[in-house]
C-alpha angles and dihedrals in degrees: 000000000000127000129209134192108229129195118202132180118257093255089059091052091049088057093046090052089053091052093060121136095007095073099021142307102254126063090235092052093052095045089049093051092048091051093046092048090051092051092049091048092052092044097243093127095044099057124063100180098285097325125116120284111298097209128068117243090248091057092051091050089050093053091047088053088053091052092048088052091049094051094045090048090053092049091051092048090051090050093050088054091049092248097114140029102225095204092051090048091051091047091052092048091051090047092054092045092055095051 
């Protein structure tokens, strides 16, 4: 496993602070989960140049759980700021899922 020192602007750290404890307790854990979720979303971790999937199903499910937590947290934050009605958002998501 490799490690990297990462610098982020203050606005990014404000968001990371708001994601605690939804995506982890430590800054590094949250940044790691965001990066992994992004890689999975873009398909980088699913493809290994024509070979079989490189990640076990449990790991994929775990990363999807992280993404779900990220989206739910974002919706909660928008509701707190008066930008979103959480129940309406949830109803619309369910409606789209059942199409």
